[in-house]
C-alpha positions in Angstrom: 234.7 77.2 -21.0 234.0 77.2 -17.3 232.8 80.3 -15.2 234.4 82.7 -17.7 237.7 80.8 -17.6 239.1 79.2 -20.7 241.3 76.2 -20.2 243.4 75.0 -23.2 244.1 71.3 -23.1 247.7 70.1 -22.8 247.7 68.7 -26.3 248.2 72.2 -27.6 251.9 72.6 -27.6 252.0 76.3 -28.6 254.2 78.3 -26.2 252.2 80.6 -23.9 248.8 79.0 -24.5 249.1 76.2 -22.0 246.5 77.8 -19.7 244.7 81.1 -19.9 242.4 82.7 -17.2 240.0 85.4 -17.7 241.5 88.4 -15.8 238.0 89.6 -14.9 237.3 86.4 -13.1 239.9 87.3 -10.4 238.2 90.7 -10.0 234.8 89.0 -9.5 236.3 86.7 -6.9 237.7 89.7 -5.0 234.4 91.6 -5.3 232.4 88.5 -4.0 234.8 88.2 -1.0 234.4 91.9 -0.2 230.6 91.5 -0.4 230.8 88.6 2.0 233.1 90.5 4.3 230.9 93.6 4.5 227.6 91.7 4.8 228.8 90.5 8.2 227.9 92.9 11.0 231.2 92.7 13.0 233.7 94.0 10.4 231.8 97.3 10.3 232.3 97.9 14.0 236.0 98.9 13.9 235.3 101.2 11.0 232.4 102.9 12.9 234.4 103.0 16.1 237.3 104.7 14.3 234.9 107.3 12.9 233.4 108.0 16.4 236.8 108.3 18.0 238.4 110.4 15.3 240.0 113.5 16.8 240.9 116.7 15.0 244.6 117.0 14.4 246.9 119.6 12.8 246.9 123.4 13.1 243.1 123.6 13.4 243.0 121.5 16.6 244.2 118.5 18.6 242.6 116.4 21.2 244.7 115.4 24.2 244.2 111.8 25.5 242.1 111.5 28.6 241.4 108.8 31.1 238.0 108.8 32.9 237.4 106.4 35.8 235.5 106.2 39.1 237.4 105.5 42.3 236.7 106.2 46.0 233.3 107.8 45.3 234.7 110.3 42.8 234.8 110.6 39.0 238.5 111.2 38.0 239.5 112.7 34.7 243.2 112.8 33.7 244.3 114.7 30.6 247.8 114.5 29.1 248.8 118.1 28.2 252.5 118.0 27.6 254.3 121.3 27.2 251.4 123.3 28.4 251.2 125.8 31.3 248.4 126.0 33.8 247.5 129.4 32.5 246.7 128.0 29.0 244.0 125.6 30.3 240.4 126.3 31.2 238.3 123.8 33.2 234.5 124.6 33.3 231.2 123.0 34.1 228.7 123.5 31.3 225.3 121.9 31.1 226.1 119.0 33.3 229.4 118.3 31.7 233.1 118.9 32.5 234.7 120.9 29.8 238.5 121.0 29.4 239.8 123.4 26.7 242.8 125.5 25.9 245.4 126.3 23.3 249.0 125.2 23.0 251.8 127.0 21.3 255.3 125.6 20.9 258.1 127.2 18.9 261.7 126.0 18.7 264.6 127.3 16.8 268.1 125.9 16.3 270.9 128.1 14.8 274.3 126.6 14.0 277.1 127.6 11.6 275.7 125.8 8.5 272.3 124.8 9.8 269.0 126.5 10.7 265.7 124.9 11.8 262.6 126.5 13.1 259.4 124.6 14.1 256.1 125.8 15.3 253.3 123.7 16.6 250.0 125.1 17.8 246.4 124.2 18.2 243.3 124.5 20.4 241.6 121.6 22.0 238.2 120.9 23.6 237.2 117.8 25.5 233.9 117.3 27.2 233.0 114.6 29.8 229.3 114.2 30.7 228.8 114.1 34.5 226.3 111.7 36.1 223.1 113.2 37.4 223.6 114.2 41.1 227.3 114.8 40.9 228.4 117.3 43.5 229.7 120.1 41.2 230.4 122.4 44.1 233.2 120.2 45.3 235.1 119.7 42.0 238.9 119.8 42.4 241.6 120.2 39.8 245.4 120.1 39.8 248.0 120.4 37.1 251.5 118.9 37.5 254.2 117.8 35.0 251.8 118.2 32.0 249.0 116.1 33.5 245.7 117.7 34.5 243.7 115.8 37.1 240.1 116.7 37.9 237.9 114.9 40.5 234.2 115.2 40.9 232.3 113.6 43.9 229.8 111.2 42.7 226.3 110.9 44.1 225.8 108.3 46.8 223.7 105.5 45.4 220.6 104.7 47.5 220.7 101.2 48.9 217.8 99.1 47.6 216.0 97.3 50.4 214.9 93.8 49.8 211.2 93.1 50.4 209.6 89.7 50.3 206.5 89.5 48.2 203.9 87.0 49.0 202.7 84.9 46.2 198.9 84.6 46.1 
């Protein structure tokens, strides 16, 4: 017997008894491998990232994809809102953050001689983008075209640091 495995020597000629392994040994190997895997810090990162980036889906809500980037002294936010109208979207500044929210409703119906299909999709959404301190909230611009909302916020001008030579005493 070796590590819970029983090995029958080849002299035994009975059929089916040439070699037998403890089935629990394989489970222990899997358990040990899982322990080694989760003891490392990096495998947890994708699981944690997935939890942080989880977005509500289904009838209770949905979260449109957004791009946030800085260009030409402005913070740009683009939100994909296919099938929505400008009237269904609210853009607000709340507590130093840009808030995009709204509700989508989509109904389709197909009637043919021997066929009928009706679909309804709906859900509200809420996305919040924190703005950097000093952003010029009085000059925020927003536009909506072809299902894409674009919002731009002027960023504060960074003060240039002056170099000063320090004498070593």
